[in-house]
C-alpha positions as CSV (number, residue, x, y, z in Angstrom):
1,M,-22.3,50.4,144.4
2,K,-19.0,52.8,143.9
3,F,-17.0,54.2,146.3
4,K,-14.2,56.9,145.4
5,A,-10.8,56.6,147.3
6,K,-9.2,59.3,149.6
7,K,-5.9,60.5,148.6
8,N,-2.6,60.5,150.4
9,P,-1.2,64.3,150.4
10,F,2.3,63.1,150.6
11,H,1.9,61.4,147.4
12,V,0.0,63.7,145.6
13,I,2.5,66.9,147.0
14,F,5.5,64.7,145.9
15,I,4.3,63.7,142.4
16,S,3.2,67.2,141.6
17,L,6.8,68.5,142.6
18,F,8.3,66.1,140.2
19,I,6.0,67.1,137.8
20,I,7.2,70.7,137.9
21,I,10.9,69.8,138.3
22,F,10.7,67.7,135.0
23,F,8.7,70.3,133.4
24,I,10.7,73.1,134.3
25,S,14.1,71.0,133.1
26,L,12.4,70.5,129.8
27,L,12.2,74.0,129.2
28,F,15.5,74.8,129.8
29,Q,17.0,71.9,127.7
30,N,18.9,72.6,124.4
31,E,18.2,69.8,122.7
32,N,14.9,67.4,122.8
33,S,15.2,65.0,125.9
34,I,13.1,61.9,125.7
35,F,14.3,60.8,129.2
36,F,12.5,63.9,130.6
37,T,9.5,63.9,128.8
38,L,8.7,60.0,129.5
39,I,9.8,60.6,133.4
40,M,6.9,63.8,133.2
41,V,4.5,61.5,131.4
42,L,4.7,58.9,134.0
43,N,4.2,60.9,136.9
44,V,1.0,62.8,135.2
45,V,-0.4,59.2,134.7
46,N,0.8,58.3,138.0
47,L,-0.8,61.5,139.4
48,A,-3.9,60.8,137.7
49,S,-4.5,57.6,139.0
50,F,-4.8,58.7,142.4
51,Y,-8.2,61.0,141.0
52,F,-9.4,57.8,138.9
53,S,-9.3,55.6,141.9
54,H,-12.4,53.7,143.1
55,Y,-14.0,50.3,144.4
56,N,-17.3,48.9,142.8
57,I,-19.1,46.5,145.2
58,T,-21.3,44.3,142.9
59,S,-23.7,41.5,143.4
60,S,-21.0,38.7,143.3
61,S,-17.2,40.7,143.7
62,L,-15.3,43.8,144.6
63,I,-13.7,45.6,142.2
64,V,-10.8,47.7,142.7
65,K,-9.7,50.2,139.9
66,H,-6.7,52.0,140.6
67,G,-6.2,54.7,137.7
68,S,-6.6,53.1,134.1
69,I,-4.0,50.5,134.4
70,F,-5.0,48.6,137.6
71,H,-8.0,46.8,137.8
72,T,-8.6,43.6,140.3
73,E,-11.8,41.8,140.6
74,I,-12.4,39.6,143.6
75,P,-15.4,37.4,144.4
76,F,-16.9,37.9,147.7
77,E,-16.4,34.4,148.8
78,D,-12.5,34.5,148.1
79,I,-12.2,37.4,150.7
80,R,-10.6,36.2,153.9
81,H,-9.6,39.4,155.9
82,V,-9.2,43.1,155.3
83,K,-6.5,44.8,157.7
84,Y,-5.9,48.3,158.2
85,S,-2.4,50.1,157.8
86,G,-1.2,53.6,158.2
87,K,-2.3,56.6,160.2
88,K,-5.5,58.3,159.9
89,L,-6.3,61.9,159.4
90,H,-9.5,63.8,160.2
91,S,-10.2,64.7,156.8
92,K,-13.3,63.0,154.2
93,K,-10.8,63.3,151.2
94,W,-7.5,63.0,152.7
95,T,-5.5,59.7,154.4
96,R,-2.4,57.9,155.0
97,Q,-4.4,55.2,155.9
98,Q,-4.7,52.0,153.7
99,L,-6.7,48.7,153.4
100,E,-4.9,45.3,152.8
101,I,-7.6,43.0,151.3
102,H,-6.1,39.7,151.5
103,Y,-8.1,37.1,149.2
104,N,-7.4,33.6,148.2
105,L,-4.8,31.8,150.2
106,F,-2.0,34.1,149.3
107,D,-3.1,36.9,147.2
108,S,-3.5,40.8,148.6
109,V,-4.1,44.2,147.1
110,T,-3.3,47.3,149.0
111,V,-5.6,50.1,148.5
112,F,-6.4,53.5,150.0
113,V,-9.3,54.0,152.4
114,P,-12.6,54.7,150.6
115,Q,-14.1,58.2,151.4
116,E,-17.5,56.2,152.9
117,E,-15.5,53.9,154.7
118,E,-18.1,52.8,157.3
119,K,-20.4,52.1,154.4
120,F,-18.0,50.3,152.4
121,I,-17.0,47.9,155.4
122,S,-20.6,47.4,156.4
123,L,-21.4,46.5,152.5
124,L,-18.2,44.0,152.4
125,E,-19.5,42.6,155.9
126,E,-22.8,42.1,154.9
127,N,-21.6,40.3,151.4
128,C,-18.7,38.3,153.1
129,P,-20.0,37.1,156.5
130,H,-17.1,35.1,156.8
131,M,-14.4,37.9,156.6
132,K,-12.4,39.5,159.3
133,V,-11.6,43.1,159.7
134,L,-8.3,43.6,161.5
135,N,-6.3,46.7,163.3
136,I,-9.5,48.7,163.2
137,P,-8.5,52.3,164.0
138,T,-9.8,53.7,167.4
139,N,-9.7,57.3,166.5
140,K,-13.0,57.8,164.3
C-alpha cells in the first residue's frame, strides 16, 4: 500500500524563495554563471523531492522513497521502533512533524509523517508486532 508524505510548509517556502532569488539573479548576470545555475537546479530537485516522497508497505518490507534520489527498503523484522519528533499541525497535507524509523542495530531513517498517519502506523504494527511506537502525539 502506498502512502504520500505530508510536506513541511517552512521547507517549501524557504526553498521556493531561494529558487526565485537565484532565478532573478540569473536574469541580471552579465556573463553565464554556472554557480547560480547549479544552485538553482539543486533547489528545484530538492523542492521536487518533497512532492515525490512516499512510503510503500509491501508484504515483507517498508520502502521509503524521498524524491528520485533516496530509496530505502527496510524489512519488517529489522524495524525496532518508530519515534515521533516535531510539532503537529492541524492539516491533512502539511506538517512539521517527522517519524524516525529505527532498524537493525544502529540504523535510522527520518521521514515526514504520511498523510494517512493512523492507517500507516496500524499497518506497520500489524506487520511488525515487535515494533514500538514512541512519543505518540496527544493532540490528534
